[in-house]
C-alpha positions in Angstrom: 13.0 -2.5 7.6 11.3 -4.9 6.0 7.6 -4.4 6.6 4.0 -5.5 5.9 0.6 -4.9 6.7 -2.4 -7.2 6.2 -6.0 -6.0 5.0 -8.5 -8.2 6.3 -11.5 -8.9 4.0 -13.6 -10.1 6.3 -13.9 -7.1 9.2 -12.6 -4.5 6.2 -9.6 -3.6 8.5 -6.0 -2.9 8.0 -3.4 -3.8 10.1 -0.1 -2.6 10.1 3.3 -4.0 11.2 2.3 -7.7 11.2 5.7 -8.5 11.2 6.1 -7.3 14.8 2.8 -9.1 15.5 -0.5 -7.4 16.5 -2.2 -6.7 20.0 -6.2 -6.5 19.5 -8.2 -4.9 21.9 -9.1 -7.9 24.2 -6.0 -8.4 24.8 -4.9 -11.5 22.6 -1.3 -10.6 20.7 0.2 -12.9 17.5 2.8 -12.7 15.9 3.4 -12.8 11.8 2.9 -16.5 11.4 0.0 -16.6 14.1 -1.7 -13.6 12.6 -1.8 -15.5 9.2 -2.6 -19.0 10.6 -4.7 -18.9 13.6 -7.5 -16.0 13.1 -9.8 -17.8 11.8 -11.3 -17.9 8.2 -10.3 -14.8 7.1 -8.7 -13.4 3.8 -5.8 -11.5 4.0 -4.2 -9.3 1.7 -0.4 -9.1 2.7 1.2 -5.7 1.4 5.3 -4.9 1.9 6.3 -1.2 2.5 8.3 -0.1 -0.5 11.1 1.9 1.4 9.6 5.2 0.2 7.6 8.1 1.7 5.1 10.2 0.1 5.1 13.9 0.8 3.4 13.9 4.0 6.4 11.7 5.2 3.9 8.5 5.1 5.3 5.0 4.6 4.1 3.7 0.7 2.8 0.1 0.7 2.0 -1.7 -2.2 -1.6 -1.5 -3.2 -1.4 2.3 -1.8 -2.6 4.9 -4.5 -0.5 7.8 -4.9 -0.8 11.1 -7.2 2.4 12.3 -8.2 1.6 15.6 -8.1 3.0 16.7 -11.6 0.2 20.0 -12.4 1.3 19.1 -16.5 0.5 15.9 -16.3 -2.1 14.5 -13.5 -1.7 11.0 -12.8 -2.5 8.6 -9.8 -2.2 4.6 -9.6 -1.7 1.6 -7.6 1.8 0.6 -6.1 2.6 -3.0 -7.2 5.9 -4.8 -7.1 6.3 -6.4 -10.7 9.3 -7.3 -12.1 11.8 -7.2 -9.2 11.0 -3.9 -8.3 7.9 -1.4 -7.2 6.2 0.3 -9.7 3.2 2.3 -9.9 0.5 1.2 -12.4 -1.2 4.3 -13.8 -4.1 1.9 -15.3 -3.6 4.3 -18.4 -1.3 1.4 -20.8 1.7 2.3 -18.0 4.0 0.9 -15.4 6.5 3.3 -13.6 9.2 2.6 -11.2 8.7 4.1 -8.1 11.8 5.5 -7.1 11.3 7.0 -10.7 8.1 8.6 -10.4 9.6 10.0 -6.6 12.6 11.4 -8.1 10.5 13.0 -11.1 8.2 14.2 -9.5 10.3 16.2 -7.0 8.9 15.4 -3.8 5.1 16.3 -4.5 4.3 12.4 -5.0 1.1 11.9 -2.4 -0.8 8.5 -0.5 -4.4 9.5 -1.5 -5.7 5.9 -0.6 -5.6 2.4 -1.4 -6.8 0.0 -3.5 -8.9 -1.8 -0.3 -10.4 1.2 1.3 -10.8 3.0 -1.2 -11.4 1.5 -4.4 -13.6 4.5 -5.9 -10.3 6.3 -6.5 -9.5 4.3 -9.8 -12.9 4.8 -11.0 -12.4 6.5 -14.7 -14.8 9.2 -14.9 
């Protein structure tokens, strides 16, 4: 199933399952198209579900920051869609196929945040 989420930069909110529509606290509902076109002047970042889950069974989306869980070569990176596949951009000069990363990490891959709500996770110390 193709799923999407959207980051609302104006309100700093993440909306999930926007392909099915959104129901707001005031009772209003929007379809995916309505959501993008009729919510005022908000700037949304749309992210697609990769079809993969982390070790905690959480769905992995574009923009998620994942830790590969490998104690010998610890690494984290941002999930991106590139060259017709989902990849993990480690920021250390490498992009790795998400499916291959998941297989090599033997079920230890974990979402530790996302690009919009936790940008500090990508800061180099």
